[in-house]
N, C-alpha and C positions, 0 to 999 in steps of 0.2 A: 834938469833932472834933480839937482840937489835941492832946489826950492820945493819942487813937488814932493820929494821924499820927506822933507820937514813938515809939510802940511799934512801929509798922510799920518805921520807919526803923532802929530798933535791931535788929529781926529781919533786915532786909536786910544790915545791917552785919555781923552775926554770921555770916550765910551766906557773905558774901564772905571773911571771915577764915577760915572753915572750909575754903573752897575753896583759898585761898592756902596754908594750913597743910598740906593734903593734898598739894598740888603740891610744896611744899618737901620734905615727907617722901619723896615719890616720887623726886625728884631725888637726895636723899641716898642712898636705897636703891640707885639706879642707879649712882651714883658708887662706892659701897662694893662693889657687885657687880662693876663693871668693874675696880676696883683688884684685887679678888681674882682675877678672870679673868686679868689681865695679870701680876700679881706673886705669884701663889700665895696665901699668907696675908697679903700686904700688907707683910711685913717687907722693908726696902730691900736686904737682902743676898740675898734669894731671887731666883732667875732664873725668868723665865716660860718656859713650855714651847714647844717648836718648833711645836706645833699652834697655840697661841694667837698666836705671833709671825706665822706665816703667815696666820692669820685677820685680824690687824691689817693686814698688807700688802694683802690683798684688800680690806679695808674702805676703805683710803685710795687704792687704785689708780685708781679712776675719779673721784676728787674733784680739783678744781683744786688745783695744788700752790702754795699760798700760803707766804709766809715763815713764818707762824705754824705751819702744818701741817708744813713741812719741819723746823723746829726741834723740834717735838713728836716727830716720827718719829725724829730723831737722838737725842733724850733717851731714847726708849723702846728703841731698838736698840743704843745704846752700851753696851759691856761694860767700862767703866772700873771700877777698884777703888781706892778711896781709904780703905780701912779695914783693920782687923786688922794694923796695923803695916806694910803693904806700902809706904807712902811711905818709911819708914825703910830698908827693904831696897833700894829703888831708889836712894835717896840714897847708900847705902853702895857700890852697884855703880858709880854714876856717878863718885863720888869716886875709887874704885880705878882705873877706866879712865882718868880724867883724869890721875891721878898716874903711872901706869905708862908713858904716852906711847908706846904701841906694843908694850910687853912684854906679850904675851898669855898668860902662864903660867896665869892663872886662868880663861881663856875657856871651857874645857869645862864647868866647874862653873857659871859664870855663864850660859852659853847655856841650860843646863837650867833654872836658876832663873828666868831672864827669860821663857822660854817659858811656864812654869807661871804666872807673874804675869800675863802678857798674856792667856792663854786661860782661866785660872781653871777648868780642868777642864770647860769647855763644849765638847762635841764639834764643833759647827759653827764656833765661833771658832778652835778648834785646827786645823781643816782649812784655814780661811782663812789662818791664820798660816803654816802649812806651804807654802801656795801662794805667799805673799809671799816666804818664804825661798828657795824654789826658782825664783823668777823667773816664775811663772805668773800672778801678779797684779801690777798696776802702779799706781804713785801717779798719780792723775788729778785730785785736788783737795785743797785745804787749807782748814780753818776754824780758828777760835780760840775758846777759852773765856776771855773777857776777864777775869773775876774770878780765874781760876787763874793767868793770865799776870801780872796785876798783883801778886798775892800773892807769886809766885815772884820777880818782879823786885825787890820791896821787901825781901825777906828773905834773898836770896842775894847774896853778894859776887862770885861768879863769873858770867860771862855765861851765861844759860840762856834757852831759848825754851819753857819749860814752858807748857802751855796750848794749844800748836799741835797740831792733829790732822790726820792724813792719811786721805784716802778712796781706796779701792783697788778695781780691777776688772780683768778680763782683756782686754787690748787684742789685737786681731787684726792683728799687724804684717804678715801676708801681704798684706793689702789695699794697704798702701803699697808693698810690694816688687813687687807685680804691676803697679801703675800709679799712680805718685805723684799725677798730676793728677786722679785720681778721688777721692782723699782729701787734698786740698791743705792743709787745716787740721786741727788737732788735734780740733776739735769734729766734723769729718766722720768721722774715724777712730773717735771715741768713739761717735757715733750708729750707725755701721755695724758695730761690734763686738758680736757677739751676747752676749758675756760681760760686757757693761756696761749692763745694764738700769738705767735711771735710778732706779727705785724700789728695786731690790735694793741698788745701790751706796751708798745713803744709810746703810746699817747696817754697811758694811765699813770701819769707822773705828777707827784705833789712835792712841795717843799717839805723836807723831813722835819725840820725844826718847828715850823708852824703846825704841821700835822701832829707832831708829838705832843705839843701843848694841848691841842684839841682832844687827842685820844685820852690823855691822863685826866683832863677835866670831865670828859664824857664818861669815862669808866667809873670815876668816883661818883659822879652824879647818878649812875645807874645802880650803884650798890644798894641792895635791899629792896629795889623796886620790883613790882610784880606785873606780869602781863595781864591781859583781860580775863584770862582763865584763872587768875590767882596763883599761877606758878612762877617761882622766882626766875628772873631773867637769866639766860644761860651764859651771857657774855662774861668772860673771866680771863685772868692771866695765869697760865699754867706754871706749876712749880719747876724751876730750873734745877733738875736733879743732879746732873753731872755733864761734863763735856770731855771730849777726847781730842788730844793733839797726837801726832804720830810721825814716825820716820818715813812712812810710805812703804808699800809692798810688805806690810807686816801684820795683816789681819785686822786693820782698823774698821773695814767695812763689815766684817763679821761682828765686831763689837756693836756697831750701829744696828745691824739686823737683829742682834740678840735683844737689845732694848726694845725694838719694835715688836718682836715676836713674843717677848715675855708676857706682855699684857696688851694686845693690839688695840683694844677699845679704849684703854686708859692712857696709852703712850703716843706721843708724836715725836718723830725723829727727823732732824735735818742732817742729812749726810752730804757734807761738802757743798753746802748751799752758797749761792753767790754773794748775798749781802755782807756777811762778815769779812770774807776775803777781799771783796771790792773796797770795803771800808778801810781795811788795813793797808791795802795797796795805794789807794787814793791818799790816805793820810801820810804815807811815806813819801809819795811824789810831791804833795803840796805842803809838806812840813807842818802837819798838825801839832799843836802843843800836846803835852801829856794830859792836860785837863780836857782838851777837845776830844782826844781819842777815848779816854775813859767814859766821857759822856755819850759818845757815839756807841760804845759797847753797850752801855745800859739801855739806851733808847732803841737801838736796833734789836737787841734781844727781847726787849719789852714788846715791840711791835710783832715780832715773829712768834711770841709766846701767847698772844691773844687768841682765844678760842670761843666759838659759839656752840661747841659740841658738849652737851651736859655730861657725857661719859669720860671725856678726857681730863686727866689730872696732872700729868707730868710731861716735860719736854726735855729732849736730849739732843745735843749738838756734837757732830763729828766734823771737825774743821779740816780744811786742806792742809797738806803737810808743810809746805815751804813758808808762805807768807804769814800764815796765822801762828805757826810755831814761834816765830820771832816776835809775836805779839803776846806771848804768854804773860809777861809781866803786867802789861796794861789790863789784860783780862782779869788777872788775879786781883789787881787793885780795884777794879770795878765790881768784882764779885768775890770778896775775900773768903766767904764761907762755902762757896760751891766747890765740890770735889772735881779735880781735873786729872785725867789719866794721860800718861805719855806711853804710847805703844811703840815698842822697838823690837829689833830682831838680831839674831846672830849676824855679825858683819859679812862673812862670806856668803851666807844664804841671801841676805837682802841685796847685796851687790849683784849676785847672779840672777836674782829676780829681775833687776833692772836691765841685765844684759840679755834677756830673752830675745830670741830671733835676731841675734847679732846687733842689737840696738846700741852696743858700746864698741862696735867695730868701726874702723875708719874706712872700710872698703866701700864698694859701690852697691851693696845689697839694698833691697827695698827699705829695710828698717835701720840701715847703718847710720849711726850718729843721732838717732831720733829718740833716745831714752829720755824719759821725763826729767831725770836728774841732771840733764845737760842743758836745760832750757835757759839757765842763767849764765851760761859759760861766757857769753860776750859782755855781760854786765853783772858781775857778782855783787851781792849785797855788801854793805859796809862792814857788817859783822863778819862775813866770810873773808873779806880781804884782811881784816885785822887778825882773825884767827889763823889764817894761813901764814901770815908774817910772824906773829908772836909765838904761836904754838908749834908750827911745823916748819918755820924758816923758809917759806915759799913766798917770794916777792911777786912773781908773775903767774897768775892762774893759767894763762894760755901755754905755759911751758909744760903743764901736766898732760899726760895721756888722757884719753877719754875715760878709761877705767879709773885713773887716779882722780880726775876731776869729779866723777860721780861719787866716789868714796869721800872726797873732801866736802862735796855738797851735803851728803848725808851726815857727815861729822858736824857740819854747821848746825844741824837740827839736834843731834844728840848732845853735843857740847853745850848748846844754849839751854836745852831742857834741863840738863844736869846742873848748870849754873843757877838756874832759877829754883830748882829743887833745893840746892845747897843753901841759897840765900834764905829761903823760907824756913828751912830746918834750923838755921843758926840764929835768925833774928826776926822772926815774924810772929812773936808773941805766942808761941805754942800752936800756931795754926798750920804747921807743916803737914799734917795728915791730909790736907786738901790735895796734895800732890801724890799721885800713886803711879809709879812706873810699873808697867806690866810687860813681861817678856813674852814674845810670840810662842816660845817653846811650850809653855804651859797655859796658854791663853784661856781656853774655855774652862778648865778646872779652877783656875784662879778667879775667874769671873763668878762662876756658879757656887763655888765652895766658900769664897772669902769676900770678894768685893761687893757683889750684889746683896748678900745677906747683911753685910756691914752697913751699907747705905740704907737698906729697908728696915734694919733693926730686927730682923727675923729670918729664919731659914726660908728658902724658896718652897712654894707649894708644889705638889706633884704635877699639877697642870702647867705651872710656869716652867718647871724643869723639862717636861715633855715637849713643850713648844720650842724651848731653846735647843733641845737635842735634835728636833726635826730640822730647824733652820740651819743648824751648824753642820748637818750632814750633807749639805749641798754647797756648791761654789757660791760664795757670797755675792759675786757679780754675775750670776748665771741667768739673767733675764732672757726670755724667749727672743726678744728683739736683738739680742747680742749673738744669736745663732747657737746658743748652748743648750737652751731648755734648762730643766732642773738637773744639772749634771752632778752626780755624786762626787763629794770632795775626796781627793786622794792626796795625802801628805807627800810632798816631793822634796823634803829637806835633804834626805840622803842623796837623791839624784843631783841636787844642786851642789852638794859637797863634792861629789865625784866629778862633776863637769868643770869645776873651778880650775882655771889654769894658774900657773905660778904668778903671772902678772896680777890676776885678780886677788889671789891670796895675799900677796905682798901689799897691794893697795888697801885692802880691807884691814889688814893688821896695822899698817902704818897710821892710817887716818882714823879708824873706828874702834880699835880694840880698847883703848884707854877709857873712852866714855862708856863703852859697852860694859866694862867691868865695874865702873863707878855706878852706873844705873843698876846693875845686878845687885851690888852691895846694899844700896839704899832700898831697892825693891824688897829684898829679903827681910830687911829690918822692918819696914812699914807694914808689909803684908803679914809678918809674924805678929805684930801688935794687933792688927785687925783680926787675925784668926783667933787670938785669945778671947777677944770680945764676942766673936761669932760663936765660939764654943760655949760661951756663957749663955748666949741666947738659947742654944739648943738644950741646955741643961734646965732651963726654966720650965 
């Protein structure tokens, strides 16, 4: 019996091995067949057909978009070329353009060469590239190839952001111009633009540095040209009029809507768009140099400011509160003449706004612990750690209550903003007026009576004032898709003060009161100087 049992066991084991071997062979066969389907004969230089590309889009369309799937889709759809000596050609072009410093004698030849390198004779890629050049497709996101960035940073003596890639799609700016409060945030504009399907735009990706060289050469080449009808070509770069950094929950979206509504046909507004914040976040993670970050600022803003609308003249950015506020210094160095606002609010009121629906409570409610100001709690920024230790004598941020941490996070923004304002005021060659702190308390009157007339060099017209009054009478984030419709604005400052508990008041006072008073003092000074000049405009 013992021998028979051993033989039976061996037979069962052989059957199992046979099944495993067959399964493995089937998997290998499927992988090989899939590789051939997607890449033709499997050679890395071969492009897959449009039919197969669309088949893959359909295959992933209904699947949950995980990080792994998104990365796989980007790798499949990306049309980068790093072979056949193309890197050497790009290096030669970049060196020549860096050396000539605005002398574009070779642009016509370079434009043709760069176009061919970027689309590599692929009809669909060529069409996308032409749409970007003509201003029909817009930069909507940024990602980075970490390995490529590190290799370029270690081998190049000149600052370069090689490895950064831009994602493009066709934004429908008419939505914003018709009613800014219906698309108050960039993500709303992105979601409602029919030319920005989330699955399609994953593959509209180009190397930012190479594309930037092409755009600058192309735009210079187009200056003064005329179309067949003798009309000047409409492609242009809009005037970067002003930008807004902010504390959050302090009326910054209303500021963005005000710029959009003031002259809808002439103004374009990016309200918390993805590229600048992604750029700042990726640069922090991958340790960009100061020069790399400044160049990224200039190039990203340039790309986003290109317009083919003959009526548009100005562009305005409202950035996200946390990541981009800590990049104020690099922005100012990249654009030293551009006015920037910092919008802030009464400490108790702003803390209570974050505490809405119990978001700062530790209980088990739906919104408990989900306040935006708590997102960095497990990994505070280096600046916040330093500020807590040096200014507030707090060594461990996790020792703070949720309300205290939220107040400390907001203090990170207000303290940093004031530090930058103070640096400019004391040592920036008299250019301190580019920084304008604006208190939420008198936000609209400050904008319409002082700030906007100062920037424009004239009082607002009756039509401009009427448009601003209309948009400011509704909730700034009151799009219909948010379930609010155009709901009339109701100031709730007094209610927030009444609802503030002792814990919230103490947290707000301890962490925020000092920077709030400093910002108020400087705001009063700079706005007073601006008002004197505005009164002079009115007297003329």
